[in-house]
C-alpha positions, 0 to 999 in steps of 0.5 A: 500500500502507498502513503495515500492509501494509509492516509485514507485508511487513517482518516477513515478510521478516525472519523468512523471511530468518532461515532462509537461514543455516540452509539454507546451513550445512546444505548446506555442512556436509552435516549436519543432525544438530543439526536436530530432524526433529520440530520442522521437520516441525511447523513446515513443516506450520504454515507450510503452514497459514499459507500457506493462510490467507493465500491464503484471506484474500488477505493478501499479506504472509502469502502471500509470507512463508509461501510463501518460508519453506515453500520454505526449510523444505522445503529444510532438511528435504530436506537433513537427510534427505539427509545423515542418514547422514553423520557429520562 
């Protein structure tokens, strides 16, 4: 792998890992009240498009980062919808 691929993998890893604390916080608190549903729906759609782009261009860093980010984003959406009626 070349330096550009390592740079892409590093950037993708950091931006993807940034979602882990939000998933854990939402899961533990059983509340998604502070998460904008509209923003996360748009974000998730964008991540899906980036994943498709990465697949079409065979860009490994884009594929890996967006596949994992899509899973984390979907997890946040599912938790938000599951806990939408619960008040803390």
